[in-house]
N, CA, C and O atoms as CSV, one atom per row, in Angstrom:
chain,resi,resn,atom,element,x,y,z
A,1,MET,N,N,-107.127,27.042,-59.376
A,1,MET,CA,C,-108.363,27.614,-59.337
A,1,MET,C,C,-108.800,28.654,-58.194
A,1,MET,O,O,-109.533,29.631,-58.350
A,2,GLU,N,N,-108.235,28.258,-57.104
A,2,GLU,CA,C,-108.502,29.934,-56.156
A,2,GLU,C,C,-107.943,30.648,-56.361
A,2,GLU,O,O,-108.203,31.623,-55.656
A,3,ASN,N,N,-106.859,30.863,-57.306
A,3,ASN,CA,C,-106.117,31.872,-57.592
A,3,ASN,C,C,-106.763,32.936,-58.672
A,3,ASN,O,O,-106.536,34.126,-58.890
A,4,LEU,N,N,-107.580,32.074,-59.195
A,4,LEU,CA,C,-108.312,33.024,-60.018
A,4,LEU,C,C,-109.642,33.678,-59.554
A,4,LEU,O,O,-110.179,34.569,-60.211
A,5,LEU,N,N,-110.057,33.281,-58.602
A,5,LEU,CA,C,-111.275,33.850,-57.518
A,5,LEU,C,C,-110.437,35.033,-57.033
A,5,LEU,O,O,-111.107,36.065,-56.997
A,6,LEU,N,N,-109.207,35.176,-56.663
A,6,LEU,CA,C,-108.549,35.968,-55.846
A,6,LEU,C,C,-108.251,37.387,-56.859
A,6,LEU,O,O,-108.332,38.581,-56.572
A,7,THR,N,N,-107.932,36.800,-57.962
A,7,THR,CA,C,-107.679,38.107,-58.656
A,7,THR,C,C,-109.034,38.496,-59.957
A,7,THR,O,O,-108.872,39.058,-61.040
A,8,ALA,N,N,-110.108,38.050,-59.453
A,8,ALA,CA,C,-111.188,38.560,-60.435
A,8,ALA,C,C,-111.492,39.766,-60.249
A,8,ALA,O,O,-111.282,40.105,-59.085
A,9,PRO,N,N,-111.995,40.754,-61.049
A,9,PRO,CA,C,-112.550,41.627,-60.899
A,9,PRO,C,C,-113.773,41.996,-59.891
A,9,PRO,O,O,-114.823,41.390,-60.108
A,10,PHE,N,N,-113.756,42.786,-58.970
A,10,PHE,CA,C,-115.076,43.238,-58.254
A,10,PHE,C,C,-116.281,43.367,-59.067
A,10,PHE,O,O,-116.118,43.990,-60.116
A,11,VAL,N,N,-117.506,42.901,-58.818
A,11,VAL,CA,C,-118.672,43.266,-59.695
A,11,VAL,C,C,-119.539,44.172,-58.607
A,11,VAL,O,O,-119.758,43.844,-57.440
A,12,LEU,N,N,-120.026,45.509,-59.328
A,12,LEU,CA,C,-120.665,46.499,-58.752
A,12,LEU,C,C,-121.867,45.840,-57.959
A,12,LEU,O,O,-122.361,46.522,-57.060
A,13,GLU,N,N,-122.336,44.699,-58.181
A,13,GLU,CA,C,-123.636,44.199,-57.531
A,13,GLU,C,C,-123.106,43.588,-56.166
A,13,GLU,O,O,-123.799,43.614,-55.149
A,14,GLU,N,N,-121.764,43.005,-56.208
A,14,GLU,CA,C,-121.361,42.574,-54.762
A,14,GLU,C,C,-121.004,43.883,-53.803
A,14,GLU,O,O,-121.352,44.026,-52.631
A,15,ILE,N,N,-120.254,44.761,-54.573
A,15,ILE,CA,C,-120.163,45.694,-53.824
A,15,ILE,C,C,-121.264,46.525,-53.021
A,15,ILE,O,O,-121.067,46.833,-51.846
A,16,GLU,N,N,-122.249,46.820,-53.593
A,16,GLU,CA,C,-123.304,47.300,-53.111
A,16,GLU,C,C,-124.190,46.453,-52.358
A,16,GLU,O,O,-125.129,46.959,-51.742
A,17,GLU,N,N,-123.994,45.277,-52.348
A,17,GLU,CA,C,-124.421,44.378,-51.531
A,17,GLU,C,C,-123.926,44.249,-50.084
A,17,GLU,O,O,-124.547,44.005,-49.050
A,18,VAL,N,N,-122.594,44.490,-50.320
A,18,VAL,CA,C,-121.746,44.539,-48.727
A,18,VAL,C,C,-122.213,45.934,-48.144
A,18,VAL,O,O,-122.648,46.066,-47.001
A,19,VAL,N,N,-122.058,47.069,-49.159
A,19,VAL,CA,C,-122.398,48.408,-48.349
A,19,VAL,C,C,-123.903,48.404,-47.776
A,19,VAL,O,O,-124.213,48.921,-46.703
A,20,MET,N,N,-124.512,47.955,-48.371
A,20,MET,CA,C,-126.259,47.914,-47.819
A,20,MET,C,C,-126.474,47.117,-46.991
A,20,MET,O,O,-127.575,47.346,-46.491
A,21,LYS,N,N,-125.729,45.804,-46.322
A,21,LYS,CA,C,-125.518,45.210,-45.148
A,21,LYS,C,C,-124.702,45.702,-44.138
A,21,LYS,O,O,-124.832,45.247,-43.002
A,22,SER,N,N,-123.780,46.670,-44.409
A,22,SER,CA,C,-123.246,47.295,-43.223
A,22,SER,C,C,-123.904,47.761,-42.494
A,22,SER,O,O,-125.059,48.070,-42.787
A,23,ASP,N,N,-123.341,47.978,-41.214
A,23,ASP,CA,C,-123.634,48.840,-40.346
A,23,ASP,C,C,-123.451,50.035,-40.395
A,23,ASP,O,O,-122.293,50.432,-40.528
A,24,ASP,N,N,-124.553,50.990,-40.301
A,24,ASP,CA,C,-124.550,52.532,-40.557
A,24,ASP,C,C,-123.313,53.317,-39.870
A,24,ASP,O,O,-122.663,54.165,-40.481
A,25,ASN,N,N,-123.073,52.959,-38.599
A,25,ASN,CA,C,-121.923,53.378,-37.680
A,25,ASN,C,C,-120.801,52.927,-37.678
A,25,ASN,O,O,-120.089,53.013,-36.677
A,26,LYS,N,N,-120.349,52.266,-38.957
A,26,LYS,CA,C,-119.015,51.655,-39.159
A,26,LYS,C,C,-118.376,52.578,-40.221
A,26,LYS,O,O,-118.869,52.820,-41.323
A,27,SER,N,N,-117.201,53.064,-39.733
A,27,SER,CA,C,-116.460,53.885,-41.025
A,27,SER,C,C,-115.640,52.930,-41.799
A,27,SER,O,O,-114.974,52.034,-41.280
A,28,PRO,N,N,-115.721,53.164,-43.055
A,28,PRO,CA,C,-115.350,52.371,-44.068
A,28,PRO,C,C,-113.611,52.642,-44.167
A,28,PRO,O,O,-112.804,51.759,-44.457
A,29,GLY,N,N,-113.330,53.806,-43.912
A,29,GLY,CA,C,-111.783,53.829,-44.111
A,29,GLY,C,C,-111.397,55.148,-43.317
A,29,GLY,O,O,-112.159,55.687,-42.515
A,30,PRO,N,N,-110.251,55.560,-43.600
A,30,PRO,CA,C,-109.715,56.748,-42.932
A,30,PRO,C,C,-110.456,58.155,-43.485
A,30,PRO,O,O,-110.278,59.141,-42.769
A,31,ASN,N,N,-111.084,58.295,-44.420
A,31,ASN,CA,C,-111.809,59.157,-44.667
A,31,ASN,C,C,-112.761,60.012,-43.614
A,31,ASN,O,O,-112.881,61.234,-43.528
A,32,GLY,N,N,-113.430,58.910,-42.801
A,32,GLY,CA,C,-114.079,59.157,-41.697
A,32,GLY,C,C,-115.737,59.117,-42.236
A,32,GLY,O,O,-116.630,59.254,-41.400
A,33,PHE,N,N,-116.041,58.932,-43.599
A,33,PHE,CA,C,-117.575,58.701,-43.851
A,33,PHE,C,C,-117.918,57.458,-43.287
A,33,PHE,O,O,-117.199,56.492,-43.543
A,34,ASN,N,N,-119.177,57.291,-42.359
A,34,ASN,CA,C,-119.687,55.902,-42.053
A,34,ASN,C,C,-120.511,55.284,-43.272
A,34,ASN,O,O,-120.667,55.934,-44.306
A,35,PHE,N,N,-120.986,54.113,-43.122
A,35,PHE,CA,C,-121.978,53.694,-44.178
A,35,PHE,C,C,-123.224,54.755,-44.167
A,35,PHE,O,O,-123.699,55.069,-45.258
A,36,ALA,N,N,-123.658,55.203,-43.214
A,36,ALA,CA,C,-124.883,55.940,-43.203
A,36,ALA,C,C,-124.778,57.051,-44.387
A,36,ALA,O,O,-125.801,57.419,-44.966
A,37,PHE,N,N,-123.623,57.517,-44.688
A,37,PHE,CA,C,-123.284,58.531,-45.680
A,37,PHE,C,C,-123.210,57.843,-47.045
A,37,PHE,O,O,-123.827,58.125,-48.072
A,38,VAL,N,N,-122.367,56.933,-46.835
A,38,VAL,CA,C,-122.559,55.998,-48.160
A,38,VAL,C,C,-123.490,55.569,-48.638
A,38,VAL,O,O,-123.633,55.687,-49.854
A,39,LYS,N,N,-124.339,54.995,-47.949
A,39,LYS,CA,C,-125.626,54.563,-48.422
A,39,LYS,C,C,-126.712,55.713,-48.971
A,39,LYS,O,O,-127.469,55.523,-49.923
A,40,SER,N,N,-126.642,56.850,-48.243
A,40,SER,CA,C,-127.433,57.791,-48.391
A,40,SER,C,C,-127.133,58.501,-49.858
A,40,SER,O,O,-128.000,58.932,-50.618
A,41,PHE,N,N,-125.638,58.524,-50.087
A,41,PHE,CA,C,-124.995,58.831,-51.730
A,41,PHE,C,C,-124.668,58.108,-52.287
A,41,PHE,O,O,-123.730,58.403,-53.027
A,42,TRP,N,N,-125.187,56.685,-52.332
A,42,TRP,CA,C,-124.824,55.380,-52.956
A,42,TRP,C,C,-125.047,55.288,-54.794
A,42,TRP,O,O,-124.414,54.658,-55.641
A,43,PRO,N,N,-126.147,56.151,-54.898
A,43,PRO,CA,C,-126.439,56.299,-56.242
A,43,PRO,C,C,-125.585,57.455,-57.359
A,43,PRO,O,O,-125.526,57.398,-58.587
A,44,MET,N,N,-125.039,58.377,-56.512
A,44,MET,CA,C,-123.859,59.038,-56.941
A,44,MET,C,C,-122.508,58.515,-56.768
A,44,MET,O,O,-121.611,58.794,-57.563
A,45,LEU,N,N,-122.308,57.648,-55.596
A,45,LEU,CA,C,-120.855,57.084,-55.582
A,45,LEU,C,C,-120.379,55.766,-56.067
A,45,LEU,O,O,-119.222,55.347,-56.018
A,46,LYS,N,N,-121.739,54.989,-56.685
A,46,LYS,CA,C,-121.490,53.928,-57.287
A,46,LYS,C,C,-120.526,54.120,-58.552
A,46,LYS,O,O,-119.737,53.220,-58.837
A,47,GLY,N,N,-120.574,54.972,-59.102
A,47,GLY,CA,C,-119.912,55.017,-60.335
A,47,GLY,C,C,-118.636,55.887,-60.440
A,47,GLY,O,O,-118.143,56.344,-61.471
A,48,GLU,N,N,-118.220,56.018,-59.228
A,48,GLU,CA,C,-116.640,56.770,-58.924
A,48,GLU,C,C,-115.931,55.477,-58.962
A,48,GLU,O,O,-114.712,55.436,-58.794
């Protein structure tokens, strides 16, 4: 049963919740964009 939860696709609302709750100064990855940038451009980025 737990295996199904681990392989379930992400839901956009779950991703958005995590992004909006994240500290603005944390870097999400090697691209160097922090969460302040991601939050500012979320309406455009969420479809990517």
